[in-house]
C-alpha positions, 0 to 999 in steps of 0.5 A: 699591916699585912694583907693591906691593899694599895689604892692603885694598881697596874693591870696588864702592861705595855700599850693599851694597859690601864690603871685603876684606883678606887672609884676611878674609871679605867684610863687607857693609854693609846700609842699611835705613831703617825709618820710625817707627811713628807716621809710618806710622800718621799716613799711614794715618789720612790716607788711610783712607776707610771709607764707611758702605756698610751700611744699616739698613732698620728704623731707616733709617740708613747705618753702617760695620761693623768689616769695612768698616774692615778692608777699607779698612785692609788695603791701606794697612797693606800699603803702609806695611809695618804689620801690623794685628791685632785681639784680644778678651778677655772681662772681668767688671767689677762683675758685668757681662760685657764684650768687651774688643777691642784693635786694634793696628798693628805695624812691626818691634818697635814697636806702637800699640794701642787698646782698646774695651769693649762690654757683653754683654746678658744676653738679647736677643730672637732671639739665642743666647749666642754671637750676643750675644757676637759682636755685642758683639765686633763693636761693641767691635772697630769702636770700637777700630779707630775709635780706632786709625785716628782715624775720627770717628763723630760723624755715625754712626748709633750716635752720633746714632740717634734713629729720626727723633724730632725733639727741640725745642731751646730757643731761647736768650734774649738780653738787652741788658745794659749794663755800667753796669747791672751792679754790681761 
């Protein structure tokens, strides 16, 4: 049977090629590789640079704001196909009002979230109720983002702020003790 045709044939090759047969519609094969969520987050954490570009003139220290972290994170999230969202919730714990902030990154159907809390002061000089809530929200959001992106704030003003008060540290005393002097 020379010149006979097969019922099936391959057209093209590689991803996106399709196979046809008599009376059958073309079937496309699409190959998509979605990077695991943790891989993307690890890369963002490694590349993220959020300098302390703000300055508190009263207390004389540099700090980074929530907005600074978001500004640094947005391009990296776009680069790795990750969506960043932040949400707030007002919760009451033990008769005190807290702002619960949740920072999340998501990719396809996977997400990773970190939550942080900040307590609202009942009153704060020079601030109305909305400003007090907004201040607590910014603080909670900043620390949720710090946790999500593994930003170490040990040198941050919030962690070390002593307003230039020098605290003396006791000098540890050492004694030479011979093991034969210690009763067992």
